[in-house]
C-alpha positions in Angstrom: 23.1 76.3 44.5 20.3 75.0 42.3 18.6 71.7 43.4 19.7 69.0 41.0 18.5 66.0 43.1 15.6 65.4 40.7 17.8 65.2 37.6 19.0 62.0 35.9 22.7 61.4 35.4 23.7 61.3 31.8 26.8 61.8 29.7 27.6 65.5 29.4 30.2 67.2 27.4 31.4 70.8 26.8 34.1 72.4 24.7 35.3 75.9 25.4 38.1 78.0 23.9 40.2 81.0 24.7 42.7 83.0 22.6 46.1 84.2 23.7 47.7 86.7 21.3 51.3 87.7 21.4 52.9 90.8 19.8 55.9 89.3 18.0 57.1 86.2 16.2 60.0 85.9 18.6 57.5 85.0 21.4 56.0 82.2 19.2 59.5 80.9 18.4 60.4 80.9 22.1 57.3 78.9 22.9 57.9 76.3 20.2 61.6 76.0 21.1 60.8 75.8 24.8 63.1 78.8 25.4 60.7 80.7 27.7 62.5 81.3 31.0 59.6 80.1 33.2 59.5 76.8 31.4 57.5 74.8 28.8 54.5 77.1 28.2 52.2 74.5 26.7 52.8 71.8 29.3 52.7 74.1 32.3 49.5 75.8 31.1 47.9 72.5 30.3 48.6 71.2 33.8 47.2 74.4 35.3 44.1 74.1 33.1 43.5 70.5 34.2 43.7 71.5 37.8 41.3 74.4 37.2 38.8 72.1 35.6 38.8 69.8 38.7 38.7 72.7 41.2 35.9 74.7 39.5 33.4 74.2 42.3 36.0 75.5 44.8 36.1 78.9 43.2 32.7 79.4 41.5 30.2 79.3 44.4 27.1 78.0 42.6 28.9 75.2 40.7 28.3 71.7 42.0 31.2 69.4 42.7 31.1 66.7 40.0 33.3 63.8 38.7 35.5 64.7 35.8 35.6 61.6 33.6 37.7 63.1 30.8 39.5 66.4 30.1 41.6 67.5 27.2 43.5 70.8 26.6 45.0 71.6 23.2 46.9 74.6 21.8 46.8 75.7 18.2 49.1 78.4 16.8 47.9 80.6 13.9 50.2 83.5 13.2 50.5 85.4 16.5 47.3 83.9 18.0 47.2 80.8 20.2 43.9 79.1 20.5 43.3 77.0 23.6 40.6 74.3 23.2 39.3 72.6 26.3 37.0 69.6 26.3 35.4 68.1 29.4 33.2 65.0 29.9 31.3 63.8 32.9 28.4 61.4 33.7 26.4 63.4 36.2 23.2 65.4 36.8 24.6 68.8 35.7 26.7 70.0 32.8 30.4 70.9 32.6 30.2 74.2 30.6 31.7 76.3 33.5 34.4 73.7 34.1 35.5 73.9 30.4 35.5 77.7 30.4 37.3 77.8 33.8 39.9 75.5 32.4 40.3 77.6 29.3 40.6 80.8 31.4 43.3 79.5 33.7 45.2 77.9 30.9 45.3 81.4 29.2 46.2 83.2 32.4 49.1 80.7 33.0 50.4 81.4 29.5 50.1 85.1 30.1 52.1 84.8 33.4 54.8 82.8 31.7 55.1 85.0 28.7 54.9 88.5 30.2 58.7 88.6 31.0 59.5 88.3 27.3 56.4 90.0 25.7 54.7 92.9 27.5 51.8 93.1 25.0 50.3 89.6 25.5 46.5 89.7 25.4 43.7 87.2 26.4 40.5 87.3 24.5 37.4 85.4 23.4 36.9 83.0 26.3 33.7 81.3 25.2 31.7 78.1 25.1 31.7 76.4 21.7 29.5 73.4 22.3 27.7 71.4 25.0 25.8 68.1 25.0 23.9 66.1 27.5 20.9 66.6 29.8 17.2 67.0 29.0 17.8 69.5 26.3 19.4 66.7 24.1 16.5 64.3 24.7 13.5 66.4 23.8 12.8 64.2 20.8 9.3 65.3 20.6 6.8 63.6 18.3 5.2 65.7 15.5 1.7 64.8 16.3 -0.1 65.6 19.6 -0.1 62.8 22.1 -3.6 61.7 23.3 -3.0 61.0 27.0 -5.0 59.6 29.9 -4.2 59.5 33.6 -6.1 56.9 35.6 -5.9 56.8 39.4 -6.5 53.4 41.0 -7.5 53.7 44.7 -10.4 52.5 46.8 -10.2 55.4 49.2 -10.0 58.1 46.6 -12.8 56.4 44.6 -15.0 56.3 47.7 -14.2 60.0 48.4 -12.5 59.5 51.8 -9.2 60.7 50.4 -8.1 63.3 47.9 -5.9 62.5 44.9 -2.5 64.2 44.9 -0.4 61.7 43.0 -2.5 61.7 39.8 -2.5 65.5 39.8 1.2 65.5 40.3 1.5 63.3 37.2 -0.7 65.7 35.2 1.5 68.6 36.3 4.6 66.8 35.2 3.0 66.0 31.8 2.2 69.7 31.4 5.8 70.6 32.0 6.6 68.3 29.1 4.0 70.0 26.9 1.6 67.1 27.1 -2.1 67.8 27.9 -4.2 65.2 29.7 -7.3 64.5 27.7 -8.8 62.1 30.3 -8.5 62.0 34.1 -10.4 59.3 35.9 -10.5 57.5 39.3 -11.1 53.8 39.7 -11.4 51.4 42.6 -8.7 48.8 43.1 -10.7 46.2 41.2 -9.0 43.9 38.7 -11.8 43.7 36.2 -12.5 47.5 36.3 -8.8 48.4 35.7 -8.4 45.8 32.9 -11.6 47.0 31.2 -10.5 50.6 31.3 -7.1 49.8 29.8 -8.8 47.9 27.0 -11.2 50.7 26.4 -8.6 53.4 26.2 -6.4 51.4 23.8 -9.5 50.8 21.6 -10.2 54.6 21.7 -6.8 55.4 20.3 -5.0 56.8 23.4 -1.3 57.0 22.7 -0.2 57.3 26.4 -2.0 55.8 29.4 -0.7 56.3 32.9 -2.2 54.2 35.7 -1.4 55.6 39.1 -1.6 53.4 42.2 -2.0 49.7 43.0 1.6 48.8 42.3 2.6 48.0 45.9 2.3 44.9 48.1 -1.0 45.2 49.8 -3.7 42.6 49.0 -5.7 45.2 47.0 -2.8 46.3 44.9 -3.7 44.6 41.6 -2.8 47.1 38.9 0.2 45.1 37.5 -1.8 41.9 37.5 -4.6 43.5 35.6 -2.4 45.3 33.0 0.4 42.8 32.3 -1.8 40.1 30.6 -3.0 42.7 28.1 0.5 43.7 26.8 1.3 42.9 23.2 4.8 44.0 23.9 6.2 44.6 27.4 9.1 47.1 27.9 10.8 46.1 31.2 13.5 48.8 31.0 11.0 51.6 31.6 10.0 50.7 35.1 13.5 49.3 35.8 14.7 52.9 35.1 12.0 54.3 37.4 12.9 51.9 40.2 16.6 52.6 39.9 16.0 56.3 40.0 13.7 55.9 43.1 16.1 53.6 44.9 18.7 56.3 44.9 16.3 58.5 46.8 14.4 56.0 49.1 15.2 52.4 50.0 11.5 51.4 49.4 11.5 52.0 45.7 12.5 48.4 45.1 9.1 47.3 46.4 7.2 48.9 43.6 5.8 46.4 41.0 5.1 48.8 38.2 5.1 47.5 34.6 5.1 49.1 31.2 4.4 48.1 27.6 2.1 48.4 24.6 -1.5 47.4 24.5 -2.1 47.7 20.8 -0.7 51.1 19.9 -1.1 52.5 23.4 1.9 52.9 25.7 0.7 52.0 29.2 2.7 52.8 32.3 1.7 51.8 35.9 3.2 54.3 38.4 3.2 54.3 42.2 0.2 55.7 44.1 2.3 57.9 46.5 2.7 61.5 45.4 6.5 61.3 45.8 6.8 58.0 44.0 4.6 59.2 41.1 6.5 62.5 40.8 9.9 60.8 40.9 8.9 58.2 38.4 7.8 61.0 36.0 11.2 62.8 36.5 13.0 59.6 35.7 11.1 58.8 32.5 10.3 62.2 30.9 11.0 63.6 28.3 13.2 60.6 27.4 10.2 58.2 26.9 8.7 60.4 24.3 11.3 59.1 21.9 9.1 56.0 21.6 6.5 58.1 19.7 9.1 59.7 17.5 10.3 56.3 16.5 6.7 55.2 15.8 6.1 58.2 13.6 9.3 57.3 11.6 8.1 53.8 11.1 4.7 55.0 9.8 6.5 57.4 7.5 8.7 54.6 6.1 5.7 52.5 5.4 
């Protein structure tokens, strides 16, 4: 099974269809009049399809068990063809495409089993996914213009050369995965004035995205939030709330991070944890969704 522990839960939907074709109008009439010997074809097949949706992970080895928040199965008759439409919703880390297709398949097979005593030429065809929504693919709302980005590591030990930087490089790698190149990478000591001066400089130089890494914890030298917060023209509390919530599901210490985020002029500034894991998980929680901010900004400039 694929590892989905790094993914963010979101609303995911899928619609799949299957077609059952009978060979004579008498079969259609028997279905509509509920005269099929094995029972009500639509109701029995709908129940079977719903059960199949819920049990998908039991029979498809690589499918993850997930909560089914909504499922709907509908039948539409056109001539001798009956189209089965299955819609499934979940709020989870992975999609429900296979669940919808499995539901359509079992609904069709149940109909076949119920109809074969009265129609030996029943056929099943065109089991397919019509539509899916949710996940990162729906949130790649990329800005048109390139994002000028800086990654600044705040650490006394790394600045002095006694330790290597892994967290900052993990951030740069995550940015690359989101097609964002880092134009500036710098290491600073945990000094209030130095950090604050760098933030002001980068905003003045027109950087769109500035990520400070480190100094968000509780040690006496962790001063990054104190240095950055007074500079905000507009704070965005929800950004780091989302990162902490994501981290808290993976480690009980995420609540101790004091990261902040907001705009300094036109620069979006984020302060991320200094641990490699904390920085990497924060990036997973925020990207690519946070790029919507720049898309909105472009729209506002266009309207002006």
